[in-house]
C-alpha positions, 0 to 999 in steps of 0.5 A: 248770073248778072247781079244789079243793085238798087235802093228803096228807102233804107233798104238795098237789094239785088236784082239777079238776072240768070242767063243760061246759053244753050247749045246749037239745036241741030234741028233748027240751026240756031243758038238758044238761051234761057233767062230768069230774074228775081229780086234778092236781099243780097247776092245769091249763094250758088250751090253747084251740082252735076247738071246745074246749080241752085241759087239760094237767096232771101227776098225782103217782105215789107207787109203792111208796116213798111221797112221797120217791120220787114222780114226776109223770105228764103228762096231757091231757084234751080238751073237744070241742064240736061242733054236731050238726044233725038237720034245718033249724034243729034241732040239738044241741051235743054235748060230749065230754070224753076223754083226749088224746094227751100225745105230741102236746103234749110241746112244751107240757109243756116250757113254764115254765108246766107246770114242766119236769118230764118224766122217763122214769118219768112219760112211760113210765107215761103211755104205758102208761096211754094205750096210746101206743106213740110216747110209750113209745118217746120216753121210752125213747129220750130220757129213759132212762139206765142210771145210774138202773136201780136207781131204775127197778126200785124202780118195777117198771121195771128194764131196759125 
């Protein structure tokens, strides 16, 4: 993971480039790699598991009112590594990088390391972006407050 940083007006951000080297494909006799990049509010938190890792991060959304009215959207990128066996000792390491399920990692976003920045707008947008009905319902049932309807409507969400 190669983090780079930038500043836009008053806001800093990290550009995260993930480069995963593959192993030599014995059929093609060449080395391979898989890469992906995304913009994050800060450096991504790495959650390791047996065959890979998940990167948890926040992306800043400015909507229509600029920095003063911005909010953060939780994101998750999964790196999955597995061995694809062809025959005998011939195999290839496959690496997939894909968007993960934020709803399954909500407990991690509440940890101190990620800044405790969950909000209705962030969760709702993440759910809509990812097509995750469970996350949208969670945002509405847990974080939605009628006192903020005017603020939500400035982001095009009014009464959801």
